[in-house]
Every structure is written in C-alpha cells, then in structure tokens.
N, C-alpha and C positions, 0 to 999 in steps of 0.2 A: 430903541430910543437914542437920539443923539446925546452925547456927553454934555452935561451942564458945566458951568464954570468951576464948581467945587470938584467935580470928578476929573476935570482936566488937570487940576493942580494935584489931586491925590494920586492919579495914575500917570503923571508926567513922564516918569522914567520907563514906563511900559510903552507909552505912546511914541517915544522917540526911537524905539527899537523897530527896525524895518520889518522884522518877523511878526510883530504884534500890531503896532500902529493904532490908529483911532478905531478902525473897524474891528480889529482883534479884541480891543478892550471892550467895545460894545458887545461883542459876542460873549466874552467872559461874564459880563454883567447879566446877560440873558441865560446863562448856563445854570444847570442844576446838578450838584454833585452830592452823592450819598457816601458818607464815611461810616464804615463798620468798625465801631470801637473808638472810644476817646481815651485810650491808654497812651503809652509812650509814643507810638507811631502816630496815632490819631491826633494827639495833642499838637504835635508839630505840623502835621498836614493841615489840620483845621485852621491853625493860626495863619499859615502862609496862604492858604486858599482864600481866607477872609481878607487878608491884607491885599491880595492880588486882585480882588474885586469880583470873585465868584458871587453871582447874585443871590443864589439860593443854596444853602448847605443843609442837608439832612444828616442827623447824627443818631445812630442806633447804639445805645449804651444803657444797659439796665442796672449797672453797679453804682455804688456810692464811693466817695473819695475816702481813702484810707491813708494813714501816715506813710506807709511804705510806698505809696504812689508818687510822693512828692519828689523823690530822687530823680525822676525822669519825665513825669507828666506835667509839662510846663504850663498847661492851661490853668492849673490849680495852685492854691496857696494854702498855708496852714489853717487859715480861717474857714476853708471849704471842707475840712474833715467832717465826715458825716453827711454832707450834702449829696444830692443826686449829681452824678458826674455830668449828665446831660444838661441839667439846669445851670450848673456852674460853668460848663463850657459855653453855653449860650450867652451867659452874662459877659464872659471874657471876649467872645467874638464881637458883641455889641460895643465893647470898649475899644477894640481894635478897629472896627469898621461898622458904624451904625447903619450904613446903607445895605448891609448884608442881611438877608432874611434867613433865620435859622429855625429849623423844624426838628424837634427831638422826639425820639421814640424810645420809651423806657421799658422795652421788652426784649427778650432774646430772639434773635433771628433763627429760624428753623427752615427745614426743607418745605414745610407747609406754608409759611408766610413770607419767605424770601422774595418770591415773585411779586407779591403785593407791594412791597417796598420798592424794589428795584425798577419796576415798570414806570414809576413816577419820575425817575431821574435820568439824566443823560449819560452818566458815567459813574463808576463805583470805585471807591478806594477801600481796600480791605486791609485792616491792621489788627485783626482779631488774634486771639491767643490759643486757638484750638482747631484741630483739623475737621471736626464735625461741622463747625460753622463755615470754615473755608470751603468744604465740599458743597454745602448747601448754597453758599453765595456764588461759587463758580458755576454751578449747574443753572441757577436762576439767571445769571448774566448771559450764559450761553443761549438759553431758550428765549430770552428777551432781546437778544442781539445787542447787548450793551458791553462796552469795553470795561474790563476789570484790570485795575492797577493794584497789584498785590505785593506787599512787603512783609518780611518776617525777620525777627532778631532773636538771638540767644547768646548770652555771654558777650563775647567780643566779635561775634560773627553775624552777618546780615546778608539778605538777598532781596532782589527786587526784579519784577518783570511785569509786562502787560500781556493780557490774554484777549485775543479777538478771533476765536475759532469760527465764528459765524461768517468770516470772510473766506473760509475754506483753506485749502492747502496754499502756502506752507505754514499757516498760523496754527500753533498748538493750543490746546485747552489746558486748564490747570491739571486735569487728570493725566495728560501726557507727561507731566512733570512728577506728579505724585499719584500713581495709579490706584493704590490701596490705602485704606486707613491704617496708620501705624498701630501695631499691637500694643505698644506702650508709649505713652506720651509724657514727657517730662515738663513740668510747669516752670514758669519763670521764677517762682518762689524757690524751687529746688535748684535751678541752674544759674540763676542770676542774670542781670542785664547791665552792661556798662551804660550809664545814664545818657551821656552825650551821643552815643551811637543811635539811640532812639530818635533824637532830634535830627541827626544827619539823614537817616533813612526816611523819616517822615517828611522832611523837607524835599528830598529827592522824589518821593512819591507825589508830592504836590506839584513839583516841576513837570513830572511826566504827565500828570493829569492836564495841566495847562497846555502842554505840547499836543496831547491827543485831542483836546477840545478844539484847538486851532489848526490842527493838521500841519504842524511845523516840525522840522528836524526829523530825526530817525526814531521810529518807534522801537520800544524794547520787545515787541512781539516777535517771538522766535529767538530771543536771546535771554540770558539770565545774568544779571549783574550780581557779583559776589564780592563781599567786603570782609577782609580779615583786619579788623581795627587794631588788634594788638601789634601787628606788623605793618599797619597802614598800607595794605596791599589790596588793590581793587582790580578786578578782572571781569571781562565779559565773555561768556561762553555760549555756544550755540545751544538752543533748546528746540529741537525739531519736533514737528508734528508726528505723532506715532500713527503709522498707517493702520495699525491694528486696534487703535483706541475706539472702543464702542461709543463713547460719549461724543467724540468728533463725528463719527458716522451718523449719529442721531441728528446732529446740527446741520448736516449737508442737505 
C-alpha cells in the first residue's frame, strides 16, 4: 500500500535515506517480525521496530513483570509489576506507533511448537535467556528458511550475529557457533546485566533486522559482533560455517 500523509510525516527521516526511501518504508510496513522474549534485549528491539514502522510484530513471552526487570526492560514501568509482559509490551507499542499490529503469545517456545510460530513471520529476533530455547529457535529458523538475528548479553559483555544457513556455504548456523548445550548455565540473576547494555544490543538487533528485511548494507551472517562495554571495545570476528556441522548438512 502507498504511504498515506500521516505515514509520510512519521517516517520522513527514513524516506530521505537513499538506502530506504519510500519503497523501503512500504516494505517495512508490510513486514512481519517475531521477537523471542520481551526482556532487556527484546524491550529495546520491540520499541525500535515499532517506531521504525514494522507492520506486524509477534512477541513470545510467557512471564510477568517483576521489580527486578525495571532496571533494563524499558517497555515496562512500576505500574506494570505483576502484569503479563506480553500485554504490557503490546500496550507500550501502541503508544509508540498505533499503526503497528502486535500479536502476543504467552507460552514458552519449544522444539515442538517453534516451527508453528516462526513459519508465520518473515524474520526472527532472538533475545531469550537460555540455550534450550536458542537451540529450538535456531533449528526452526533453519528448517523454515528464515533469517535469525540473535543477541546475547551477560554482565558487561554482549554479542550479536545473523544466521542464514539455508543459503548454504559460507553462511553458518547457530550450532556452528555453539555446537553443544553447555553443561552449566548461569542465569542473569546470578551474573548480573549492565542495564544500558541491553538497550544498546537490542537496538543494534533491531537495526540488523531492518537491514536484512530491506537487503541493505553488509549482513552479520558469517561474523560475530562482540562488545566489551566495560572497556567500550567493539570488534567483529569471523564466524565460519563448520564443514562438519550436521545441522548445516541437514539444511543443504
């Protein structure tokens, strides 16, 4: 659909960018993005995706807002404590951009149901807090041939990459990066998270999603962005496809 007058004003700073323009903004409005988790990463990603004009945002989040979330999960406020995170996130998105459609799923994503969710969307943003979910999401994205933009944070450290193994070599899958489930997983309650770092990485995740949807710039597929926020050091390292990865071989 062509942009109407209100949309032209709302997205004016996108439209003047030659990499986006009017057609690019129309494409964003027609896009469907699934966000796994409305925590620290998801909050920032959801807010910027909504503001950018993503037409349909799905949010998978089974938890309720707790006091300890407010230090970094910017979609929520004190009055939201005890509410469903999904419902609170939806309310905030409509305040940011009433033209954005929000669909919430208040259940945990598993290896059994991941494909049902992911097949309905164009691209997936994973900001969950455990490897079991990450493995299920990455496998479902691979089989559905959907791009996965994955971010993770712990303490003052963070990482970000995109995974498109369905394109074949040299694009790695998530299991090329993390081949096996860690024997011991430390929670954010144990290790802590620097609040603003969640906002930085969630915003970068939203930016990568926009780039992937529009096919602009350089994809992070095949690379891993690593941030040491304590020393404000950001570097990008190669993340090659593992020739022996059984999961990549299945997708070929």
